[in-house]
C-alpha positions in Angstrom: -154.2 54.2 46.9 -151.8 55.0 49.8 -151.4 58.8 50.6 -147.7 58.6 49.6 -149.0 57.5 45.8 -151.1 60.4 45.8 -148.0 62.6 47.1 -145.9 61.4 44.5 -148.8 61.3 41.6 -149.3 65.1 42.6 -145.6 66.2 42.6 -145.2 64.6 39.4 -148.3 66.2 38.1 -147.8 69.7 39.6 -143.9 70.1 38.1 -145.1 68.6 35.2 -148.0 71.3 34.7 -145.5 73.8 35.9 -142.7 73.2 33.5 -145.4 73.5 30.5 -146.8 76.6 31.7 -143.5 78.1 32.1 -142.7 77.1 28.3 -146.6 77.7 26.9 -148.0 80.5 29.3 -151.6 80.1 30.6 -152.9 78.3 27.8 -151.3 75.3 28.7 -153.3 74.3 31.7 -156.1 73.3 29.1 -153.9 70.3 27.9 -153.6 69.3 31.4 -157.2 70.0 32.9 -158.5 66.5 32.6 -155.7 65.2 35.0 -155.4 68.1 37.2 -159.8 67.6 37.5 -159.0 63.3 37.9 -156.1 64.1 40.7 -157.6 67.4 42.4 -161.1 67.7 41.3 -160.6 71.0 39.9 -158.0 73.9 39.5 -158.8 75.6 42.7 -157.3 73.0 44.5 -154.4 72.8 41.9 -153.5 76.4 42.0 -153.7 76.1 45.9 -151.1 73.1 45.8 -148.8 74.8 44.3 -148.7 78.1 46.2 -148.2 75.1 49.3 -145.1 74.0 47.5 -144.0 77.8 46.6 -144.5 78.8 50.5 -142.6 75.7 51.4 -139.9 76.1 49.4 -139.7 80.1 50.8 -139.7 78.9 54.1 -137.4 76.8 53.9 -134.6 79.0 52.8 -135.7 82.0 54.9 -133.1 82.3 57.4 -132.1 85.4 60.2 -130.7 88.6 58.0 -131.2 87.5 54.3 -133.8 89.9 52.4 -137.3 88.4 51.2 -136.2 89.2 47.8 -132.9 87.6 47.9 -135.1 84.3 49.1 -137.2 84.8 46.4 -134.7 84.7 43.7 -133.3 81.7 44.8 -136.5 80.2 44.9 -137.4 81.5 41.9 -134.5 79.8 39.9 -135.1 76.8 41.8 -138.8 76.4 40.8 -139.3 78.5 37.9 -142.1 76.5 36.7 -144.0 77.0 40.3 -143.6 81.1 39.9 -144.9 81.1 36.3 -147.9 79.2 37.4 -148.3 81.7 40.2 -147.6 84.7 38.3 -150.0 83.5 34.9 -152.7 82.9 37.3 -152.4 85.7 40.0 -155.8 87.0 39.5 -157.4 83.5 40.3 -160.0 83.5 42.5 -158.6 80.4 43.9 -155.1 82.8 44.7 -156.2 86.1 44.4 -155.5 88.0 48.2 -153.1 85.2 49.3 -149.8 87.1 49.4 -147.3 87.7 47.5 -147.3 86.3 44.1 -143.7 85.3 42.7 -141.9 88.5 40.7 -141.5 87.6 36.8 -138.6 89.6 36.4 -136.4 87.6 38.8 -133.0 86.6 36.9 
């Protein structure tokens, strides 16, 4: 298994789970737990990867003079699934205290 293959597997898994969580809420993760455990070794590492992807999307869009709220809204529209996971699991020990949680009310 190459690193490239792992990267693609994780990308597909993160966005599939995120889309399901956005549709069904926190309980959706139970249906994916086996795949999450097999790929990440547990929910903590999975959630940290979701957070990393969100942070990278934010960093890619931050420019001088842009308000953080505007950037967050743009990233939230483009990554609604990631936002849903981070919002649903904000109190999970892996994410608690790791900075801002994306606002749920972003249109």
